[in-house]
C-alpha positions in Angstrom: 0.0 -0.2 -0.1 1.4 3.5 -1.1 2.5 5.7 1.9 0.2 8.2 0.9 -3.1 6.0 0.7 -2.0 4.6 4.2 -1.7 8.2 5.6 -5.0 8.9 4.2 -6.8 6.2 5.7 -5.1 6.5 8.9 -6.2 10.2 8.9 -9.8 9.4 8.2 -9.9 6.9 11.1 -8.6 9.5 13.5 -10.9 11.9 12.2 -13.7 9.4 12.8 -12.7 8.7 16.2 -12.3 12.4 17.0 -15.7 13.0 15.8 -17.1 10.2 17.8 -15.7 11.6 21.1 -17.1 15.0 20.3 -20.6 13.6 19.6 -20.2 11.7 22.7 -19.3 14.6 24.8 -22.2 16.5 23.2 -24.5 14.0 24.0 -23.4 13.5 27.6 -23.5 17.1 28.2 -27.0 17.3 26.8 -27.9 14.3 29.0 -26.6 15.9 32.1 -28.4 19.2 31.5 -31.4 17.1 30.9 -31.0 15.1 34.2 -30.6 18.3 36.2 -33.4 19.9 34.6 -35.6 17.0 35.4 -34.4 17.0 39.1 -35.3 21.0 39.3 -38.9 20.2 37.6 -39.4 17.6 40.3 -38.3 20.0 43.1 -40.4 22.7 41.7 -43.6 20.5 41.7 -42.6 19.4 45.2 -42.8 22.9 46.7 -45.7 23.8 44.6 -48.0 21.0 45.4 -46.4 19.8 48.7 -47.1 20.7 52.4 -46.0 23.7 54.4 -43.1 21.8 56.2 -40.3 22.0 53.8 -37.1 19.9 53.9 -34.0 20.0 51.9 -31.9 17.0 51.4 -28.2 17.7 50.6 -25.7 15.1 49.4 -23.9 13.3 46.7 -25.0 10.4 44.2 -26.4 8.6 47.2 -29.1 11.4 47.6 -29.4 12.3 44.0 -30.3 9.0 42.1 -33.4 7.3 41.7 -35.5 10.1 40.3 -39.0 9.3 41.5 -37.7 6.7 43.8 -34.8 8.6 45.0 -34.7 8.7 48.8 -36.0 12.3 49.1 -39.1 11.5 47.1 -39.5 8.4 49.1 -39.2 10.2 52.3 -41.7 12.9 51.1 -44.3 10.0 50.6 -43.4 8.3 53.7 -43.7 11.4 56.0 -47.2 12.4 54.3 -48.3 8.8 54.8 -47.4 8.8 58.5 -49.2 12.0 59.3 -52.2 11.3 57.0 -52.0 14.3 54.9 -49.9 16.4 52.6 -47.8 18.0 55.1 -44.3 18.0 53.9 -42.4 19.3 50.8 -38.9 17.3 50.3 -36.4 18.8 48.0 -33.7 16.8 46.3 -30.6 18.9 46.1 -28.2 16.0 45.7 -25.4 16.3 43.1 -23.3 13.2 41.9 -19.5 13.4 42.7 -19.9 16.6 44.6 -17.8 17.4 47.7 -18.6 19.1 51.1 -16.7 22.2 49.8 -19.0 22.6 46.8 -22.1 22.0 49.0 -20.9 24.5 51.6 -20.5 27.1 48.6 -23.8 26.4 47.1 -25.9 25.9 50.4 -26.6 29.7 50.6 -28.2 29.8 47.3 -30.3 26.7 48.0 -31.6 28.4 51.3 -32.8 31.4 49.7 -34.3 29.4 46.9 -36.2 26.7 48.6 -36.4 28.4 52.3 -36.4 25.1 54.2 -37.1 24.8 57.8 -35.0 21.6 57.8 -31.9 20.5 56.1 -31.2 16.5 55.9 -27.5 16.0 55.3 -25.6 12.9 54.2 -22.3 14.1 53.2 -18.6 13.8 53.1 -18.1 10.3 51.0 -16.3 12.0 48.2 -14.2 14.3 50.2 -11.5 11.4 50.5 -10.8 10.0 46.9 -11.7 6.4 46.8 -9.0 5.4 44.3 -9.2 1.7 45.0 -12.7 1.0 43.5 -14.1 2.3 40.0 -17.1 4.2 40.7 -20.5 3.7 38.6 -22.2 7.0 39.1 -24.2 6.7 35.8 -24.4 9.7 33.2 -23.7 12.8 35.3 -20.7 10.9 37.1 -19.3 10.0 33.7 -19.8 13.4 32.5 -17.7 15.1 35.3 -15.0 12.4 34.7 -14.4 13.2 31.2 -10.9 14.6 30.3 -12.6 16.9 27.8 -14.2 18.9 30.5 -10.8 19.4 32.0 -9.4 20.3 28.7 -12.1 23.0 28.3 -10.6 24.5 31.5 -7.2 24.5 30.5 -8.0 25.9 27.2 -9.8 28.8 28.8 -6.9 29.4 31.1 -4.6 29.4 27.9 -7.0 32.0 26.0 -6.7 34.0 28.9 -3.0 34.0 29.1 -3.0 34.6 25.4 -4.8 37.9 26.0 -2.4 39.0 28.5 1.1 38.1 26.8 1.9 38.1 23.1 1.2 34.8 21.5 4.3 32.6 20.5 3.9 30.3 17.2 3.5 26.6 18.6 6.5 25.3 16.8 8.7 28.0 18.3 7.3 27.5 21.7 8.1 23.7 21.5 11.5 24.3 20.1 12.4 26.6 23.1 11.0 24.0 25.5 13.0 21.1 23.9 16.1 23.2 24.0 15.7 23.9 27.7 15.0 20.4 28.3 18.1 19.2 26.6 20.2 21.7 28.3 18.8 20.4 31.7 19.6 16.8 30.5 23.0 17.9 29.4 23.6 19.3 33.0 22.0 16.2 34.8 21.3 13.1 32.6 19.2 11.6 35.5 16.7 14.8 35.2 13.3 12.8 34.8 11.4 16.0 34.5 13.6 17.1 31.6 13.4 14.0 29.8 9.6 14.0 30.1 9.6 17.6 28.7 12.0 16.6 25.8 9.6 13.7 25.2 6.6 15.8 25.0 8.1 18.7 22.9 10.1 16.6 20.6 9.1 14.7 17.5 6.9 11.8 18.1 9.2 9.3 16.4 11.9 10.2 18.8 9.8 9.7 22.0 10.9 6.1 22.7 14.5 7.1 22.1 14.1 9.9 24.7 12.8 7.2 27.2 15.4 4.9 26.4 18.1 7.5 27.0 16.5 8.5 30.4 16.1 4.8 31.6 19.8 4.0 30.6 21.3 7.2 32.4 19.1 6.3 35.5 20.3 2.6 35.4 24.0 3.8 35.1 23.3 6.1 38.1 21.9 3.1 40.2 25.0 1.2 39.4 27.5 3.7 40.3 25.7 4.2 43.8 23.4 1.3 44.5 22.7 2.9 48.3 21.4 6.1 46.8 17.6 5.9 46.7 17.3 9.0 44.5 17.9 7.5 41.0 15.7 4.4 41.9 12.9 6.9 42.9 13.3 8.8 39.6 13.4 5.7 37.6 10.2 4.6 39.0 8.6 8.0 38.2 9.8 7.7 34.7 8.2 4.2 34.5 4.9 5.5 36.1 4.8 8.3 33.3 5.1 5.7 30.7 2.3 3.7 32.3 4.7 0.8 33.1 3.5 0.4 37.0 4.8 -3.2 37.3 8.3 -2.1 36.2 8.0 0.8 38.8 7.0 -1.4 41.5 10.0 -3.7 40.8 12.4 -0.9 40.8 11.0 0.2 44.1 10.9 -3.0 45.8 14.5 -3.8 44.8 15.2 -0.4 46.6 13.6 -1.6 49.8 15.5 -5.0 49.6 18.8 -3.1 49.1 18.0 -0.8 52.0 18.3 2.0 49.6 14.9 3.6 50.2 13.3 6.7 51.7 10.1 8.1 52.4 9.8 9.2 48.9 10.4 5.6 47.6 7.5 4.4 50.1 5.0 6.9 48.9 5.9 6.0 45.1 5.4 2.4 45.8 2.0 3.0 47.5 1.1 5.0 44.4 2.0 2.2 42.2 0.1 -0.4 44.1 -2.9 1.8 43.9 -2.4 2.3 40.0 -2.2 -1.5 39.6 -5.0 -2.3 41.9 -7.4 0.2 40.3 -6.5 -1.3 37.0 -7.1 -4.9 38.2 -10.5 -4.1 39.9 -11.4 -2.1 36.8 -10.9 -5.2 34.4 -12.5 -7.5 37.0 -9.1 -9.3 37.6 -10.3 -10.4 41.1 -7.1 -12.7 42.0 -4.7 -10.0 40.9 -6.6 -7.3 42.7 -6.8 -9.4 45.9 -2.9 -10.1 45.8 -2.2 -6.3 45.0 -4.7 -5.3 47.7 -3.0 -7.7 50.5 0.4 -6.5 49.5 -0.7 -2.8 49.6 -2.0 -3.4 53.2 1.3 -5.0 54.1 3.0 -1.9 53.0 0.9 0.6 54.8 2.3 1.9 57.9 -0.1 1.1 61.0 -1.0 4.6 61.7 -2.4 5.1 58.1 -5.6 4.4 59.4 -7.7 6.1 56.7 -5.8 4.3 53.8 -5.8 0.9 55.6 -9.6 1.1 56.0 -9.9 1.9 52.3 -7.9 -1.1 51.4 -9.8 -3.4 53.7 -13.1 -2.3 52.5 -11.7 -3.0 48.8 -10.9 -6.5 50.0 -14.3 -6.8 51.4 -15.9 -5.9 48.1 -13.5 -8.4 46.5 -14.7 -11.1 48.8 -18.3 -10.2 48.3 -17.8 -10.4 44.6 -16.4 -14.0 45.1 -19.4 -14.8 46.9 -17.4 -15.3 50.4 -19.9 -13.1 52.7 -18.1 -14.2 55.9 -14.9 -12.8 54.7 -16.5 -9.6 53.2 -18.3 -8.8 56.6 -15.0 -9.4 58.5 -13.1 -7.0 56.2 -16.1 -4.4 56.4 -16.0 -4.5 60.1 -12.3 -4.0 60.5 -12.7 -1.0 58.0 -15.3 0.4 60.1 -13.3 0.0 63.4 -10.6 2.1 61.7 -12.7 4.6 60.5 -14.5 5.1 63.8 -11.2 6.2 65.3 -10.6 9.3 63.0 -12.4 12.1 61.2 -11.5 13.7 57.9 -10.4 17.4 59.0 -11.8 18.7 55.6 -15.2 17.1 55.9 -15.3 18.2 59.8 -14.6 21.8 58.9 -17.1 21.9 56.2 -19.6 20.1 58.2 -19.4 22.6 61.1 -19.5 25.6 58.9 -22.9 24.2 57.4 -24.1 23.6 60.8 -23.1 27.3 61.8 -24.8 28.6 58.7 -28.1 26.8 59.4 -28.2 27.9 62.8 -27.7 31.5 61.8 -30.5 31.1 59.4 -32.7 29.4 61.9 -32.9 26.1 59.9 -32.6 22.8 61.7 -29.6 20.4 60.6 -30.5 16.6 60.8 -27.1 14.7 60.2 -27.4 11.3 58.5 -24.6 8.7 58.7 -23.9 6.4 55.6 -25.5 3.1 55.6 -23.7 0.4 57.3 -21.4 2.9 59.1 -21.1 3.9 62.8 -22.4 7.4 63.8 -19.5 7.8 66.0 -17.2 9.8 63.6 -20.3 11.9 62.7 -20.8 12.7 66.3 -17.1 13.7 66.6 -17.3 15.9 63.5 -20.3 17.9 65.0 -19.3 17.9 68.6 -20.6 21.2 70.0 -22.5 22.2 66.8 -26.2 22.9 66.7 -27.8 19.5 65.5 -31.5 18.6 65.9 -31.2 14.9 65.3 -28.7 12.2 64.0 -29.9 9.4 62.0 -28.1 5.9 62.7 -28.2 3.5 59.7 -25.4 1.0 61.0 -27.5 -1.8 62.6 -30.6 -1.6 60.4 -28.7 -1.9 57.1 -26.5 -4.6 58.5 -29.4 -6.5 59.2 -31.3 -5.8 55.9 -28.0 -7.2 54.3 -28.1 -10.2 56.5 -31.6 -11.0 55.7 -31.8 -10.1 51.9 -28.1 -10.0 50.6 -25.9 -7.2 49.8 -27.1 -7.0 46.1 -30.8 -6.4 47.2 -30.0 -3.2 49.1 -26.9 -2.1 47.2 -26.3 -1.8 43.2 -22.6 -1.5 43.7 -20.0 -1.2 46.5 -18.0 2.0 45.4 -17.2 2.6 49.0 -16.1 -0.9 49.9 -18.6 -1.4 52.9 -21.6 0.0 51.0 -22.5 1.3 47.7 -25.3 3.2 45.7 -28.7 2.0 47.0 -31.4 0.0 45.2 -34.9 1.1 45.6 -35.5 -1.4 48.4 -32.2 0.3 49.9 -33.6 3.9 49.3 -36.9 3.0 50.9 -35.1 1.7 54.1 -33.1 4.8 54.4 -36.2 7.2 53.8 -38.0 5.3 56.5 -35.0 5.5 58.9 -34.8 9.2 58.4 -38.5 9.9 58.3 -38.9 7.9 61.6 -36.5 10.4 63.3 -37.9 13.5 61.8 -41.2 12.6 63.2 -39.9 11.6 66.5 -37.0 14.1 67.2 -37.8 17.3 65.0 -41.6 17.1 64.1 -44.5 15.9 66.2 -46.9 13.2 64.7 -49.0 15.7 62.9 -46.2 17.1 61.1 -46.0 20.3 63.1 -42.7 21.5 64.5 -41.8 19.5 67.6 -38.8 20.5 69.8 -37.0 23.0 68.0 -33.5 21.5 67.9 -31.9 24.8 67.9 -30.5 24.3 71.5 -29.3 20.7 70.9 -25.7 20.4 70.8 -23.9 17.3 69.5 -21.7 15.5 71.8 -19.9 12.2 71.3 
């Protein structure tokens, strides 16, 4: 086949792929807007046709998903059924993949728009990155994960920068970057950042040669000084940049075995394990994932309780997928024990700011713990804050899982010990929250019971 014909066909294939990605991005954006629009219409209907008592539910995908059977919708129906009339309006302000940072930022506008007398909060699960389990959060979650969205932000920043400084031709800019990178490499052949910059700025057909040169220089540096951890760490960084996590792991473990390791070596090794474990889980290679998770657990220091809890929850999820429910519960129980002893500072600060904002507005706060988890960390997070009531979902969901099976209550296990709820799971959550609302916040007729404004949380 003539070279020109080959290039022509390759160009058409690439153009087709690009067009497909563009169409997919457009479709996902439209779908996301339609989903958010449908949620807004349901909330408007709830406020226009519902009762006088208005409840705002804030949270992530565990709050947002379900449409007409989302837990806020089911909570609305539960409360009205219990009091025998249409006395409540429940608004679903859940946003997939949001964090407490974003919730705190958006809450004042939600309060102005909906004017609730009570806010029900089940928040914080996304503040820490669950890198060990690929999440399945549907259309909106996929939309937010697309790199095209990040690229748009980078392009916007680039355009802003172009308005402030004279533009440089792309070729000239790459040549200057390449020249600086080569000068840095000449001064220090083990400069990984310079090798990567040279690879990115140089001709595509020379990238492999650039990588090979960096690898050779770093191997020679290791041979000259086997006890120096620096060259091994740099070589691991090089391998990770080229998506060769297994090679990076081998280099780092050699450093540990040779006594040529430092804190950076340990950090890189944990990062490598996480990358490989995420890949194994994504492709459902469960034996490999279990082996990597166990190895990662062995490498984590004892005081890294949050990371150890994540790995244990992951092992529990793997055991559950294998059908070993006893082992799954043992892992989940140990993960819960570790989490009970700590509180994420970022979540705590934002949660308390939310509580203070609601107190200043005269709005009651009901704090909900996630299914399967103890309320102890939640009580510590809100120690001293004004909270009308706490909702404990540990024992009720554990019993439901024992009686019906994990898959009947949860559609996945993205957090390890729990996941997104099925409709029966959402009904159970709505009933748990509704019972607490009627017992501790409102009276049986749906009118305000005890105010909750003087209730201070205490562990």
